[in-house]
N, C-alpha and C positions, 0 to 999 in steps of 0.2 A: 504494500500500500504506500502511496505517496504521503509523506508526513513531514511538514515543515513546522518545527516547534516555535513557541513564542521566542522572539529574539532576545538575546542577552545584550546588555549595553546600557548606556546612560539615558535612553529615551524615557521620559517621565510618563508618557501616554502611549498605550499600546492597543493594537487592534488584532484580536484573534478571531479569524473567520474559519468556520468549519463547513464543509459541504459534502454531500453524497456525490458520487461520481457524475451522475447525469445532471446534477444541479449546478455544477461548475461549468458555465458556458462562456462564450466570448463576451456576452452582454455583462456578465458578472465581472469578468476581468476588466472590462472598460469602466464599469462603475467603481471598481476598486482603484483604478488609476486616477479617476476624477477625485475620489476621496483623498487619496494620498497627496495629490497636488494641492488640495485645500488644507491639508493637515501635514505639512512637510516634515515636522519634527516627530511625528508619531512612528513608532516601530510597528511593523505589520507582519502577520504570519497567516498562512493558509494551510489548512489541514484537510486532506481528503479522507473521509471516514466511511465506514459502513453505515447504512441507513439507521440501524438500530442504535448506533452510538451517538448520533447527533443530539437527540433531546436530552439525554442524561448529561452530556458534556456542557450544554447550554445551561441546564438547571443548576449544575454545580459550580458554574463560573469558569470552567476550564476554557470555554469559548464565550466571546462577547456576542457573537451572532452565529446562527446556524442556517444553512440552506438545505432543505429536505425535499426530495421528489418522490413521486409515486403516482399510481393510477387513481383516477377519481371520476365521478360523474361531473359534467360541467357545472361550475359554481359551487361544488361541495368541497368542504375541507378534507384534508388528509386525516386518517385516523392516527392518533398519537398515543403512545404508552403513557401511563401515569409516571411523570418524572418531576413533578413540582409545578409551580405557577409559571406558565409560559404563555407568551403572546405570539400568535401566528398571523401572518399577513400574506396574502397571495402575491406572488411575484410574476408568474407566467403560467399560461395554459396553452399547450400545443397538441396537435393531432398525434395519434399513435399509428405506427405502421408495423407490419410483419416483415422482418428482415430474413431473406433467404437467398440462395445462390441464383444467378440469372438462368441457369439451366433447370431449375426446379419446375415440376409440372404446373405449379400455381403462379409462376413468375409473370405470366401474361394476363393475369386477372386484373380487373379494374378495382376490385375491392374484395375483402374477405370478411366473413362472419366468424366470430370467435368460436361459436358452438360447432361449426363445421370442421374445426381444426383440432378437436379434442383427441382424435386418434393419431394425430401426427407426432413424430418425435420432436421434442423440445429441448433447448438448452436450459438447464437449471442454473440460473445466474441471479441469485436474490439481491445482489447489490448493484448490478449493471444492466438489468432488464426488469420487466414486470415479473414479479415472482409467480411461480406456477400456482401457488395457493390462491393468489389474487385472480388468476385466470379462471380457476375452477369456481370461485365465488361469483365472479362477474358473469360467467356463462350459465351458472346454475346446473352444471353437469360435472361428472367425474372426468377421468382421463387426464390429458396433458402429461403424458409420461415423460420422464426425464431420460433423454438419450445420453446426455453427458452433463456432468456437474462442473461448473466453473466457480471456484471460490476465490475470486479476486475482485479488484476495483478498477482494472484497466479496461475501458470500453473498447479500445482498439483490439485487444486480445479476444474479447467476446465476438467482435465483428469478424475477426479472422477465423474463428471457429465456425461461425454461421456461414461464412463464404465457402468453407471447405466441406459444408454439408453435414456437420455434426448435429444440427437441429435448428428449429426455428427460434426466433426471439422477437418479443414485442417491445418496441423502443419508440421514443419520440422521434418524429421525422427529422428533427434537427441533428440528431446524433447519428442517424443511419444513412441519410441521403448522401449520395456521392462517395460513399465508402467503397474502396476497391473490392470488386467481386461480389457486390451486394445489390440485389433488387429489393425495392421497398414497395409493398402493397398496402394501401390504406385500410385500416380497420373500419368497417361500416356498421357493425353491430356487435355488442350493445353500444350505447352511447357512453363512450369511455375516452377520457383524454389524459394527457400527462400533465401533472400539476406540480409546480415548484412553490414552496412556501418559505418565508423568512421566519425564523424563530428567535426570540430573545426573552430575557427575564424581565422582572418588574421594572428595573431601571436600565435605561440605555442612554449613554452619554458620550460626549467627545466624538472621536472619529467613527465610532460604531453608530452613533446617531446620524451622522452625516451620510454614512454608507447606507443605512436603512432608508433614509429619505430618497437617495438616488435610486436604489433598487426598486422601491415600491412606487416612486413618483408621488408619495404622500407627504408633501411639504407641510401640510397642516398638522398631521400627527407628529411628525418628527422635526418640525421647524423650530 
């Protein structure tokens, strides 16, 4: 896993941002750059963590801000474990696609229904794709057999496995489109999207507050 710890040094103000792999996007990197330009004396660190680690790290103060992603119905919040008083704010909602090799029999389809894929082999990658348990819950069916388990946080490695035909993966289109050796087919049913949320504790100040405002576009809440 990529892990950049809180920086040591004389900086009096620090910003520790944690993100699940699919939550760390170019837009987040740009927002962080804008924040660092406005707070040039602050030390900053980014940690890429497993999804289940983000809420607890924010609740305990190990992270100032967390970015968590997952599947959801449009407009609905992500389910969170009990980790203490946390505020969650939506950052992005994007379409989901099925990632598979271009030579796959389904690669020329214009759209795919999740229930129709229950018997297909899938990649079990709980931190870099939609977890198989979430697929079963969303489709209301069993199935979704794991052809191969990937226990990492590198999205490129997951896409390489999908491109080699080891199994299907459900991903946000922004992560899978234009990946080498990957065809992406939109998910048409059920109504499911990829949602990213910002997490923070009861108090958020300094550069963390600035970054929260940039990420959410909510200057009123974080102004």
